[in-house]
Backbone as JSON Lines, residues from 0, in Angstrom:
{"i":0,"aa":"M","n":[4.43,4.8,1.0],"ca":[4.52,5.37,1.89],"c":[3.58,4.71,3.05]}
{"i":1,"aa":"G","n":[2.8,3.6,3.01],"ca":[2.16,2.98,3.85],"c":[3.0,2.07,4.64]}
{"i":2,"aa":"A","n":[3.5,1.26,4.16],"ca":[4.68,0.99,5.06],"c":[5.42,1.64,6.34]}
{"i":3,"aa":"W","n":[6.14,2.82,5.44],"ca":[5.87,3.94,6.32],"c":[5.84,3.79,8.0]}
{"i":4,"aa":"A","n":[3.78,4.2,7.43],"ca":[3.01,4.5,8.18],"c":[3.04,3.67,9.45]}
{"i":5,"aa":"M","n":[2.85,2.27,8.68],"ca":[2.63,1.11,9.63],"c":[4.08,0.77,10.55]}
{"i":6,"aa":"A","n":[5.26,1.91,9.89],"ca":[6.63,1.75,10.98],"c":[6.83,2.87,12.2]}
{"i":7,"aa":"L","n":[6.5,4.07,11.7],"ca":[6.13,4.07,12.46],"c":[5.05,4.63,13.65]}
{"i":8,"aa":"M","n":[3.75,3.86,13.01],"ca":[3.19,3.56,14.25],"c":[3.49,2.79,15.06]}
{"i":9,"aa":"L","n":[3.56,1.15,15.01],"ca":[4.3,1.02,15.7],"c":[5.69,1.35,16.75]}
{"i":10,"aa":"I","n":[6.52,1.86,16.29],"ca":[7.84,2.45,16.37],"c":[7.09,3.08,17.56]}
{"i":11,"aa":"G","n":[6.46,4.33,17.4],"ca":[4.71,4.86,18.26],"c":[4.26,4.06,19.33]}
{"i":12,"aa":"W","n":[3.91,2.95,18.95],"ca":[3.31,1.66,20.17],"c":[3.9,1.57,21.02]}
{"i":13,"aa":"L","n":[4.94,1.31,19.76],"ca":[6.89,0.67,21.84],"c":[6.81,1.71,22.32]}
{"i":14,"aa":"M","n":[7.1,2.97,22.0],"ca":[7.66,3.75,22.89],"c":[6.6,4.4,24.42]}
{"i":15,"aa":"T","n":[5.03,3.5,24.03],"ca":[3.95,3.36,24.8],"c":[4.74,2.14,25.85]}
{"i":16,"aa":"L","n":[5.08,1.34,26.1],"ca":[5.63,0.42,27.26],"c":[6.0,0.76,28.09]}
{"i":17,"aa":"P","n":[5.56,0.44,29.28],"ca":[6.2,1.01,30.91],"c":[7.73,0.47,29.88]}
{"i":18,"aa":"I","n":[8.9,-0.56,29.75],"ca":[10.18,-0.66,29.91],"c":[10.77,1.41,29.27]}
{"i":19,"aa":"V","n":[10.68,1.36,27.53],"ca":[11.01,2.12,27.19],"c":[10.12,3.7,27.91]}
{"i":20,"aa":"S","n":[8.98,3.32,28.13],"ca":[8.54,4.71,28.45],"c":[8.81,5.53,30.19]}
{"i":21,"aa":"S","n":[9.92,4.25,29.99],"ca":[10.57,5.21,31.53],"c":[12.18,6.38,30.55]}
{"i":22,"aa":"V","n":[12.35,6.49,30.07],"ca":[13.04,7.19,29.31],"c":[13.04,9.07,28.9]}
{"i":23,"aa":"P","n":[13.43,9.66,29.22],"ca":[12.07,11.3,29.46],"c":[11.77,10.9,28.0]}
{"i":24,"aa":"L","n":[13.18,11.52,27.2],"ca":[13.0,12.03,25.48],"c":[11.9,10.48,24.56]}
{"i":25,"aa":"V","n":[11.49,9.82,25.08],"ca":[10.81,9.58,24.32],"c":[9.75,9.63,24.47]}
{"i":26,"aa":"R","n":[8.76,9.68,25.9],"ca":[8.02,9.48,26.43],"c":[7.06,11.27,25.81]}
{"i":27,"aa":"L","n":[8.64,12.44,24.86],"ca":[8.31,13.62,24.47],"c":[7.36,13.07,23.13]}
{"i":28,"aa":"L","n":[8.55,12.35,22.6],"ca":[8.6,11.35,20.95],"c":[7.0,10.89,21.09]}
{"i":29,"aa":"A","n":[6.61,9.81,21.64],"ca":[5.82,9.33,21.37],"c":[4.69,9.75,20.26]}
{"i":30,"aa":"Q","n":[4.2,10.85,21.05],"ca":[2.53,11.04,20.2],"c":[2.71,11.72,19.26]}
{"i":31,"aa":"P","n":[3.42,12.55,19.05],"ca":[4.16,12.98,17.22],"c":[4.14,11.86,16.55]}
{"i":32,"aa":"V","n":[5.61,10.85,16.81],"ca":[5.15,9.92,15.67],"c":[4.13,9.29,15.52]}
{"i":33,"aa":"L","n":[3.55,8.74,15.74],"ca":[2.0,7.93,16.05],"c":[1.87,8.99,15.42]}
{"i":34,"aa":"A","n":[1.49,10.71,15.52],"ca":[0.92,11.07,14.66],"c":[0.95,11.38,13.33]}
{"i":35,"aa":"V","n":[2.55,11.41,12.34],"ca":[2.82,11.77,11.73],"c":[2.61,9.47,11.1]}
{"i":36,"aa":"G","n":[2.5,8.83,11.88],"ca":[2.36,7.57,11.4],"c":[1.06,7.79,11.01]}
{"i":37,"aa":"I","n":[-0.32,7.99,11.62],"ca":[-1.14,8.08,11.46],"c":[-1.58,9.2,10.03]}
{"i":38,"aa":"I","n":[-0.97,10.34,10.03],"ca":[-1.1,11.11,8.96],"c":[-0.3,10.03,7.32]}
{"i":39,"aa":"F","n":[1.05,9.57,7.8],"ca":[1.66,8.25,6.33],"c":[-0.13,7.7,5.57]}
{"i":40,"aa":"L","n":[-0.92,7.54,6.44],"ca":[-1.01,6.31,6.35],"c":[-2.97,6.4,6.01]}
{"i":41,"aa":"V","n":[-3.26,7.92,6.12],"ca":[-3.99,8.26,6.03],"c":[-3.62,8.71,4.11]}
{"i":42,"aa":"L","n":[-2.75,9.59,3.81],"ca":[-2.03,10.01,3.08],"c":[-1.71,9.15,1.61]}
{"i":43,"aa":"A","n":[-1.5,7.59,2.1],"ca":[-1.0,6.39,1.32],"c":[-2.89,5.84,0.85]}
{"i":44,"aa":"I","n":[-4.05,5.58,2.05],"ca":[-5.07,5.06,1.25],"c":[-5.47,5.72,0.44]}
{"i":45,"aa":"L","n":[-5.67,7.42,0.91],"ca":[-6.48,8.46,-0.16],"c":[-5.56,8.0,-1.84]}
{"i":46,"aa":"S","n":[-3.52,7.59,-1.43],"ca":[-3.5,7.9,-2.71],"c":[-3.32,6.74,-3.57]}
{"i":47,"aa":"S","n":[-4.02,5.52,-3.35],"ca":[-4.54,4.61,-4.28],"c":[-5.94,4.72,-4.13]}
{"i":48,"aa":"V","n":[-6.52,5.6,-3.93],"ca":[-7.65,5.29,-3.88],"c":[-7.39,5.96,-5.22]}
{"i":49,"aa":"I","n":[-7.01,7.28,-4.55],"ca":[-7.15,8.81,-6.14],"c":[-6.83,7.9,-7.23]}
{"i":50,"aa":"R","n":[-5.85,7.41,-7.36],"ca":[-4.47,6.93,-8.07],"c":[-5.04,6.66,-9.54]}
{"i":51,"aa":"G","n":[-4.8,6.56,-10.44],"ca":[-5.9,6.34,-11.97],"c":[-5.09,5.68,-12.28]}
{"i":52,"aa":"R","n":[-6.09,4.49,-13.26],"ca":[-6.46,3.48,-13.21],"c":[-5.96,2.99,-15.16]}
{"i":53,"aa":"N","n":[-5.58,4.5,-15.77],"ca":[-6.39,4.48,-17.02],"c":[-4.82,4.45,-17.98]}
{"i":54,"aa":"G","n":[-3.65,4.93,-17.45],"ca":[-2.27,4.66,-17.67],"c":[-1.69,3.94,-17.99]}
{"i":55,"aa":"N","n":[-0.21,4.32,-19.03],"ca":[0.4,3.11,-19.13],"c":[1.32,2.4,-17.77]}
{"i":56,"aa":"K","n":[1.48,1.62,-17.28],"ca":[2.36,0.6,-16.97],"c":[3.66,0.82,-16.69]}
{"i":57,"aa":"M","n":[4.26,1.56,-16.55],"ca":[5.71,0.91,-17.05],"c":[6.7,0.32,-15.66]}
{"i":58,"aa":"W","n":[7.74,-0.53,-16.36],"ca":[8.7,-0.73,-15.44],"c":[9.57,-1.54,-15.78]}
{"i":59,"aa":"R","n":[10.67,-0.23,-15.86],"ca":[12.6,-0.65,-16.55],"c":[12.63,-1.0,-17.36]}
{"i":60,"aa":"G","n":[11.71,0.28,-18.69],"ca":[11.26,0.85,-20.25],"c":[10.05,-0.3,-20.53]}
{"i":61,"aa":"E","n":[9.23,-0.81,-19.79],"ca":[8.69,-1.65,-20.21],"c":[7.33,-1.52,-20.26]}
{"i":62,"aa":"Q","n":[6.68,-1.58,-21.42],"ca":[5.19,-1.69,-20.6],"c":[4.58,-2.96,-20.08]}
{"i":63,"aa":"L","n":[3.8,-2.83,-19.43],"ca":[3.75,-4.25,-17.93],"c":[1.9,-4.7,-18.95]}
{"i":64,"aa":"A","n":[2.15,-5.96,-18.82],"ca":[0.62,-6.36,-18.91],"c":[0.28,-7.42,-18.12]}
{"i":65,"aa":"Y","n":[-0.94,-7.29,-17.85],"ca":[-1.99,-8.49,-16.64],"c":[-2.33,-8.88,-17.59]}
{"i":66,"aa":"G","n":[-2.28,-10.42,-18.47],"ca":[-2.52,-11.0,-18.66],"c":[-2.49,-12.88,-17.92]}
{"i":67,"aa":"N","n":[-3.19,-13.84,-18.12],"ca":[-3.0,-14.83,-17.62],"c":[-1.57,-15.45,-18.26]}
{"i":68,"aa":"P","n":[-0.71,-15.95,-17.11],"ca":[1.08,-16.4,-17.19],"c":[0.66,-17.58,-18.68]}
{"i":69,"aa":"Y","n":[-0.94,-19.09,-17.89],"ca":[-0.67,-20.26,-18.26],"c":[-1.78,-19.53,-20.02]}
{"i":70,"aa":"G","n":[-1.54,-18.33,-20.76],"ca":[-2.97,-18.62,-21.48],"c":[-4.14,-18.42,-21.47]}
{"i":71,"aa":"E","n":[-5.05,-18.03,-22.9],"ca":[-6.98,-18.24,-21.37],"c":[-7.51,-19.86,-20.89]}
{"i":72,"aa":"S","n":[-8.19,-19.88,-20.24],"ca":[-9.33,-20.42,-20.26],"c":[-10.7,-20.74,-21.18]}
{"i":73,"aa":"W","n":[-10.81,-21.79,-21.0],"ca":[-11.72,-22.25,-21.41],"c":[-12.95,-21.65,-21.46]}
{"i":74,"aa":"L","n":[-13.04,-21.02,-20.43],"ca":[-14.35,-19.87,-20.87],"c":[-13.89,-18.74,-21.26]}
{"i":75,"aa":"T","n":[-12.74,-18.67,-21.41],"ca":[-12.18,-17.37,-22.03],"c":[-11.94,-17.71,-23.93]}
{"i":76,"aa":"K","n":[-12.1,-18.61,-24.03],"ca":[-11.94,-19.55,-25.13],"c":[-13.57,-19.51,-25.92]}
{"i":77,"aa":"L","n":[-13.67,-19.72,-25.06],"ca":[-15.67,-20.02,-25.01],"c":[-16.26,-18.61,-25.94]}
{"i":78,"aa":"R","n":[-16.47,-17.68,-25.03],"ca":[-17.01,-16.09,-25.1],"c":[-15.56,-15.79,-26.28]}
{"i":79,"aa":"R","n":[-15.08,-15.75,-26.45],"ca":[-14.19,-15.8,-28.27],"c":[-14.5,-16.02,-28.88]}
{"i":80,"aa":"M","n":[-15.01,-17.29,-29.11],"ca":[-15.34,-18.09,-30.04],"c":[-17.19,-17.82,-30.34]}
{"i":81,"aa":"F","n":[-17.65,-17.38,-29.34],"ca":[-19.54,-18.01,-29.16],"c":[-19.84,-16.15,-29.55]}
{"i":82,"aa":"R","n":[-18.97,-14.65,-29.27],"ca":[-19.01,-13.19,-29.73],"c":[-20.03,-12.72,-31.02]}
{"i":83,"aa":"G","n":[-20.87,-12.32,-29.74],"ca":[-21.56,-11.85,-30.89],"c":[-21.91,-10.7,-31.88]}
{"i":84,"aa":"R","n":[-21.72,-10.22,-32.69],"ca":[-21.12,-9.21,-34.11],"c":[-21.86,-8.86,-34.21]}
């Protein structure tokens, strides 16, 4: 949704340029396109902030795991070895 917002805002800005704004219909559509772009951007930001963080993330039917692809770092190994119980 954020990409659509940015695209609509860019189109709205391009419609305000003197070369393009000489067409009468473009002048009427510039403000609504820009307004819809701003609304989409606000919705994208709000949905990103409100979205839950604790759900199981799935992609192509498999659960995602966010780990280091190169294995544990030396600091993680030390923490695991000397973890207090």
